[in-house]
C-alpha positions in Angstrom: -9.1 18.5 25.7 -6.1 19.4 23.7 -6.1 18.7 20.0 -2.3 18.2 19.8 -2.1 14.7 21.4 -4.8 13.6 19.0 -2.4 14.3 16.1 0.6 12.4 17.4 -0.6 9.0 16.0 -1.0 10.6 12.6 2.4 12.3 12.5 3.9 10.0 9.8 0.9 10.6 7.5 0.8 14.4 8.1 4.6 14.5 7.4 4.1 12.6 4.1 1.1 14.8 3.1 2.9 18.1 3.8 6.2 16.9 2.1 4.1 15.8 -0.9 2.5 19.2 -1.3 5.9 21.0 -0.8 7.6 18.7 -3.5 4.7 19.3 -5.9 5.3 23.1 -5.5 9.0 22.7 -5.9 8.5 20.7 -9.1 6.2 23.4 -10.5 8.4 26.3 -9.8 11.7 24.7 -10.9 12.1 25.5 -14.6 14.5 22.7 -15.5 13.8 19.0 -15.3 13.8 18.1 -11.6 12.7 14.4 -11.8 15.9 13.1 -10.3 16.3 15.6 -7.5 12.6 15.2 -6.5 12.9 11.4 -6.6 15.8 11.5 -4.2 13.8 13.8 -1.9 10.8 11.5 -2.1 13.0 8.5 -1.0 14.4 10.7 1.9 10.7 11.5 2.9 9.8 7.8 2.8 12.8 7.0 5.0 11.9 9.8 7.4 8.3 8.6 7.6 9.6 5.1 8.5 11.6 6.6 11.5 8.4 8.5 12.6 6.4 5.2 12.3 8.9 3.4 14.5 9.0 6.3 17.0 5.4 5.8 17.9 6.4 2.6 19.8 4.2 -0.4 20.4 1.3 1.1 22.2 -2.1 1.5 20.6 -3.1 5.0 19.7 -6.3 6.3 18.2 -7.0 9.6 16.4 -9.9 11.5 14.8 -12.5 10.1 17.3 -11.5 6.5 16.6 -11.4 6.8 12.8 -7.7 6.2 12.8 -5.6 3.7 14.8 -1.8 3.3 15.1 -0.6 0.0 16.6 2.1 -2.6 16.0 0.2 -4.2 13.2 -0.2 -0.8 11.3 3.5 -0.1 12.0 4.6 -3.4 10.6 2.5 -2.9 7.4 3.6 0.7 7.0 7.3 -0.3 7.2 6.8 -2.8 4.3 4.8 -0.2 2.3 7.4 2.6 2.7 10.2 0.2 1.9 8.4 -1.0 -1.2 7.7 2.6 -2.3 11.3 3.7 -1.8 12.5 0.7 -3.8 10.0 1.5 -6.6 11.2 5.1 -6.9 14.8 4.1 -6.9 14.2 1.6 -9.6 12.3 4.0 -11.8 14.9 6.8 -12.2 17.0 5.1 -15.0 13.9 3.9 -16.9 12.2 7.3 -16.9 15.4 9.0 -18.2 16.0 6.5 -20.9 12.4 6.4 -22.1 12.2 10.3 -22.0 9.2 10.3 -19.7 10.9 11.8 -16.8 8.5 14.2 -15.1 8.5 15.3 -11.5 4.9 14.3 -11.0 6.0 10.6 -11.1 7.7 10.4 -7.6 5.1 12.8 -6.1 2.2 10.5 -7.3 4.0 7.5 -5.8 4.3 9.5 -2.5 0.6 10.3 -2.5 -0.4 6.7 -3.3 1.9 5.6 -0.3 0.0 8.1 1.9 -3.3 6.5 0.9 -1.9 3.0 1.7 -0.7 4.2 5.1 -4.2 5.5 5.9 -5.7 2.2 4.7 -3.7 0.1 7.1 -4.5 2.4 10.0 -8.3 2.6 9.2 -10.6 1.9 12.1 -13.8 2.8 10.4 -15.1 2.2 6.9 -15.2 5.9 6.2 -11.5 6.4 6.8 -10.9 3.0 5.0 -12.6 4.4 1.8 -10.7 7.7 2.0 -7.3 6.0 2.1 -8.4 3.5 -0.6 -9.4 6.2 -3.0 -6.4 8.4 -2.4 -4.2 5.4 -3.4 -6.4 4.4 -6.3 -6.6 7.8 -8.0 -2.7 8.1 -7.9 -2.4 4.6 -9.3 -4.8 5.2 -12.2 -2.6 8.1 -13.3 0.7 6.2 -12.8 -0.7 3.3 -15.0 -1.2 5.7 -17.9 2.0 7.7 -17.2 3.6 6.8 -20.6 1.3 9.0 -22.6 2.8 8.2 -26.0 2.2 4.4 -25.5 -1.2 3.0 -26.5 -0.7 0.1 -24.1 0.0 2.4 -21.1 -3.1 4.5 -21.9 -5.2 1.3 -22.2 -3.9 0.0 -19.0 -4.8 3.2 -17.1 -8.3 3.3 -18.6 -9.0 -0.5 -17.8 -7.7 0.0 -14.4 -9.8 3.1 -13.8 -13.1 1.6 -15.1 -12.7 -1.7 -13.2 -11.4 0.1 -10.1 -14.6 2.4 -10.1 -16.7 -0.8 -10.3 -14.9 -2.3 -7.3 -15.2 0.9 -5.3 -19.0 0.9 -6.0 -19.2 -2.8 -4.8 -17.3 -1.9 -1.6 -19.5 1.1 -0.9 -22.6 -0.9 -1.5 -21.4 -3.5 1.0 -20.6 -0.8 3.5 -24.1 0.8 3.1 -25.7 -2.7 3.8 -23.6 -3.1 6.9 -24.5 0.3 8.1 -28.2 -0.3 7.4 -28.3 -3.6 9.3 -25.8 -3.0 12.1 -26.2 0.8 12.5 -22.5 1.7 12.5 -19.4 1.9 10.2 -16.9 1.8 13.1 -14.8 -1.3 13.2 -15.0 -1.5 17.0 -18.8 -0.7 16.9 -19.3 -3.5 14.4 -17.3 -5.9 16.5 -19.3 -5.1 19.6 -22.6 -5.6 17.7 -21.6 -9.0 16.3 -20.0 -10.1 19.6 -23.2 -9.0 21.5 -25.4 -10.8 19.0 -28.9 -11.0 20.5 -28.0 -8.7 23.4 -27.7 -5.8 20.9 -30.7 -7.0 18.9 -28.5 -7.8 15.8 -27.4 -11.2 14.6 -25.6 -11.9 11.2 -28.7 -12.2 9.0 -28.8 -12.2 5.2 -28.3 -8.4 4.9 -25.1 -8.4 7.0 -23.7 -11.5 5.2 -24.5 -9.8 1.8 -22.8 -6.7 2.9 -19.8 -8.7 4.1 -19.6 -10.4 0.7 -19.7 -7.1 -1.2 -17.0 -5.7 1.0 -14.9 -8.8 0.4 -15.5 -8.5 -3.4 -14.3 -4.8 -3.4 -11.2 -5.6 -1.5 -10.5 -8.8 -3.6 -10.3 -6.5 -6.7 -7.6 -4.4 -5.0 -5.5 -7.5 -4.3 -6.3 -9.0 -7.8 -7.7 -12.2 -6.3 -9.8 -14.6 -8.5 -12.4 -13.9 -9.8 -11.6 -10.2 -9.7 -8.2 -10.6 -11.3 -9.0 -9.8 -14.9 -7.4 -6.4 -14.8 -4.0 -7.5 -13.6 -2.3 -9.1 -16.6 -3.3 -6.2 -19.0 -2.4 -3.5 -16.6 1.0 -5.2 -15.6 1.8 -5.5 -19.3 0.6 -2.1 -20.4 1.9 0.1 -17.5 5.5 1.3 -17.6 7.7 -1.3 -16.0 8.6 0.6 -12.8 4.9 1.3 -12.3 4.2 -2.4 -12.7 7.0 -3.1 -10.1 5.3 -0.7 -7.7 1.8 -2.2 -8.4 3.2 -5.7 -7.7 4.4 -4.8 -4.1 3.2 -1.8 -2.2 -0.6 -1.7 -3.1 -0.9 -5.4 -2.8 0.7 -5.4 0.6 -1.5 -2.5 1.8 -4.7 -4.1 0.5 -3.9 -7.5 2.0 -3.1 -5.9 5.5 -6.3 -4.0 5.2 -8.2 -7.2 4.4 -6.6 -8.8 7.5 -7.7 -5.9 9.7 -11.3 -5.9 8.4 -11.7 -9.6 8.6 -10.2 -10.1 12.1 -11.5 -6.7 13.6 -15.1 -6.0 12.8 -15.9 -9.5 11.5 -13.7 -11.5 14.0 -16.8 -13.2 15.4 -18.2 -14.1 12.0 -15.1 -16.2 11.0 -17.2 -19.1 10.1 -19.3 -17.0 7.7 -16.4 -15.4 5.8 -14.0 -18.3 5.9 -15.7 -20.2 3.1 -15.6 -17.1 0.9 -11.9 -16.5 1.5 -11.2 -20.2 1.0 -12.9 -20.2 -2.4 -11.1 -17.1 -3.5 -7.8 -18.5 -2.2 -8.2 -21.8 -4.1 -9.3 -20.0 -7.3 -6.2 -17.5 -7.1 -3.8 -20.4 -6.6 -5.2 -22.4 -9.4 -5.3 -19.5 -11.9 -1.9 -18.3 -10.8 -0.4 -21.8 -11.4 -2.1 -22.7 -14.7 -2.6 -19.5 -16.5 1.1 -18.4 -16.2 2.3 -21.6 -18.0 1.4 -20.2 -21.5 2.8 -16.7 -21.0 5.6 -15.5 -23.2 5.8 -11.9 -21.8 7.6 -11.7 -18.5 5.4 -8.9 -17.1 2.2 -10.9 -17.8 3.9 -13.9 -16.2 4.6 -11.8 -13.0 1.0 -10.7 -13.0 -0.3 -14.3 -12.8 2.6 -15.1 -10.4 1.3 -12.3 -8.1 -2.3 -13.7 -8.4 -0.9 -17.1 -7.2 1.0 -15.5 -4.3 -2.2 -13.7 -3.2 -3.9 -17.1 -3.1 -1.1 -18.4 -0.8 -1.4 -15.3 1.5 -5.2 -15.9 1.7 -4.5 -19.4 3.1 -3.2 -17.6 6.2 -6.2 -15.2 6.2 -8.7 -18.2 6.0 -7.0 -19.8 9.0 -8.4 -16.7 10.9 -5.9 -17.3 13.8 -2.9 -15.6 15.3 -0.6 -18.0 13.7 -2.3 -17.5 10.4 -1.9 -13.7 10.5 1.7 -14.1 11.6 2.3 -16.2 8.5 0.6 -13.7 6.3 2.9 -10.9 7.6 6.1 -13.0 7.1 4.9 -14.0 3.6 4.3 -10.4 2.6 7.8 -9.3 3.8 9.5 -12.1 1.8 7.2 -11.4 -1.2 8.3 -7.8 -1.2 12.0 -8.6 -1.6 11.4 -11.4 -4.1 9.4 -9.1 -6.3 11.5 -6.0 -6.2 14.6 -8.1 -7.0 12.8 -9.8 -10.0 11.6 -6.4 -11.3 15.1 -5.0 -11.0 16.2 -7.7 -13.4 13.3 -7.1 -15.7 14.1 -3.3 -15.8 17.7 -4.2 -16.7 16.5 -6.2 -19.7 17.6 -4.0 -22.6 19.0 -4.9 -26.0 20.6 -2.1 -28.0 19.1 0.5 -25.6 15.5 -0.6 -25.9 13.3 -2.4 -23.3 12.6 -6.1 -24.0 9.9 -8.1 -22.1 9.9 -11.5 -23.7 10.9 -14.5 -21.4 12.9 -15.8 -24.5 15.1 -12.6 -24.2 16.7 -14.1 -21.1 18.2 -16.9 -23.2 21.8 -17.6 -22.4 22.0 -14.9 -19.6 24.3 -17.1 -17.5 27.0 -16.7 -20.3 26.5 -13.0 -21.0 25.8 -11.7 -17.5 26.4 -14.5 -14.9 25.7 -12.3 -11.8 22.3 -11.2 -13.0 21.5 -14.8 -14.0 22.4 -15.9 -10.5 20.2 -13.2 -8.9 17.3 -14.2 -11.1 17.8 -17.9 -10.5 17.8 -17.4 -6.7 14.6 -15.3 -6.9 12.9 -17.8 -9.1 13.8 -20.7 -6.8 12.5 -18.7 -3.9 9.2 -17.9 -5.6 8.8 -21.5 -6.5 9.1 -22.3 -2.7 12.2 -24.4 -2.9 14.0 -24.8 0.4 16.1 -23.4 2.1 15.3 -20.1 0.4 13.0 -17.5 2.0 10.0 -18.3 -0.3 9.8 -21.8 1.1 9.4 -20.5 4.7 6.7 -18.0 3.6 4.5 -20.9 2.3 5.5 -23.1 5.2 4.1 -20.6 7.8 0.7 -20.1 6.0 0.3 -23.9 5.3 1.0 -24.7 9.0 -1.6 -22.2 10.0 -4.1 -23.8 7.7 -3.4 -27.3 9.1 -3.8 -25.9 12.7 -7.2 -24.5 11.7 -8.0 -28.0 10.3 -8.3 -26.6 6.7 -6.5 -29.7 5.3 -8.1 -29.6 1.8 -6.9 -25.9 1.4 -3.4 -26.8 2.5 -3.1 -29.8 0.2 -4.5 -27.7 -2.8 -2.0 -25.0 -1.9 1.0 -27.5 -2.0 -0.3 -29.0 -5.3 -0.6 -25.5 -7.0 2.8 -24.6 -5.7 4.2 -27.7 -7.5 2.5 -26.7 -10.7 3.7 -23.0 -10.5 7.3 -24.3 -10.0 7.2 -25.3 -13.7 7.2 -21.8 -15.0 9.7 -20.4 -12.5 12.1 -23.3 -13.3 11.5 -22.7 -17.1 13.1 -19.2 -16.7 16.2 -20.8 -15.1 16.4 -23.4 -17.9 16.2 -20.6 -20.5 18.9 -18.6 -18.7 21.3 -21.5 -18.2 20.7 -23.9 -21.1 19.5 -21.9 -24.1 21.8 -20.2 -26.5 21.6 -16.3 -26.6 20.2 -14.8 -29.9 21.2 -11.3 -28.8 22.9 -10.5 -25.5 21.3 -8.1 -23.0 23.0 -4.7 -22.6 25.6 -4.2 -19.9 26.3 -2.7 -17.4 23.3 -2.6 -15.0 22.6 0.7 -13.3 23.8 1.3 -9.8 20.4 1.5 -8.2 19.3 -1.7 -9.9 22.5 -3.4 -8.8 21.8 -2.3 -5.2 18.2 -3.5 -5.2 19.2 -6.9 -6.7 22.0 -7.3 -4.1 19.7 -6.4 -1.1 16.8 -8.6 -2.3 19.0 -11.6 -3.1 20.8 -11.3 0.3 17.5 -11.2 2.2 16.1 -14.3 0.3 19.4 -16.2 1.0 19.9 -15.1 4.6 16.3 -15.5 6.0 16.8 -19.2 6.7 19.9 -18.4 8.9 18.6 -15.2 10.5 14.8 -15.5 10.7 14.4 -14.0 14.2 14.0 -10.2 13.4 11.1 -10.8 10.9 9.4 -13.6 12.7 9.5 -11.8 16.1 8.2 -8.5 14.4 5.4 -10.4 12.6 4.4 -12.2 15.9 4.2 -8.9 17.8 2.1 -7.3 15.0 -0.3 -10.3 14.7 -0.8 -10.4 18.5 -2.3 -6.9 18.4 -5.3 -8.4 16.4 -5.5 -11.5 18.7 -4.8 -10.1 22.3 -5.8 -13.4 23.9 -3.3 -15.3 21.8 -0.5 -12.8 22.2 
């Protein structure tokens, strides 16, 4: 048996790992500041990895004795993760130079975090899942505290590290319970055990349910879902803004796709047992995201609560536990990616006399001083509020339809109500930009990379209604991998 065919499914990950190590060496041996050149190389590596992912095709491949799986679902998730990471690196260049914290380690850490995320969504065993999760987390802890001369950034890194370690412990405890009661950590092995039920001598007793709840708790921390959301507002506010932009998209997409794979794969036959937990987390996240954001004055904290709310909406699709639900989740995540990177491009462009400003009030009168940026922000805020015909409306439409199909009527109604409440603070930003008088205008012009990110994200949000086919078709094909019968 040749070892080479076994490595074909992991080519994208191998390429990213080798490139990351090579760039690390390059940064060390180049005497002058090489942040910009290495950032450009990292974006090229991410683009090349995306080509490698797409070249694997639609077939299902496994590697490392079934620990790793490459299929359409993993391919779709990796495309979103790589795109989010490339946007994050491009958006950070100007900020790092202006704040004088440009060090080559930054893009390399983003690259290694991305590698961890790619491993997460291809995990087919709790061992490989944990390996990918920790590679991602260790890189993110350092990135959160990257601005060493800032007390807030150091505090954000420390908080994230301490709470992240607690979540990892809960996840591992859950895995140990599952292994103890089911006798395997393999996703396929667990699925067979639960599908066989009495035939294998194992039925979901209290030990397995407890293990499942602990695994769910550990993963809920990674997606900042209620009641494991407490780290998000502080870390979002304290971390450097491009790091916050990265946190808001790539790790969240990776963790949600991982959650989908874990819930529909090994625990696919226990849907009734985990659905009530996911429903509770979803309702809590939507409520906290809607009500806690109303009182915020810092736009990064507002985005933290906004992301908690969006996670709640995504979990509506997960709770449905159906092919349509997972399709809705993937469509929502793709739209969420563009809405968030566009919004953070605007936040990163918020400067007055060369210094960063983060207050929502600092956007006052933006329509008069920078009408293009105000238009971009308005489109993205309307989309986040779920106002038709923008892309954000369709994201919510797909997950709510899946909930109705699964007869989760209460969850769908509460989702719509919390969406109405959250519209208040999105529309308040538009009101401030268009109807308030500016105290002090924001600096102009906007950097080229920021302008490009804003243009792309606005175009996607506006165009989705008229050209939905590529995304909807891709999401449907990816979801059908997890539900072969429905596909």
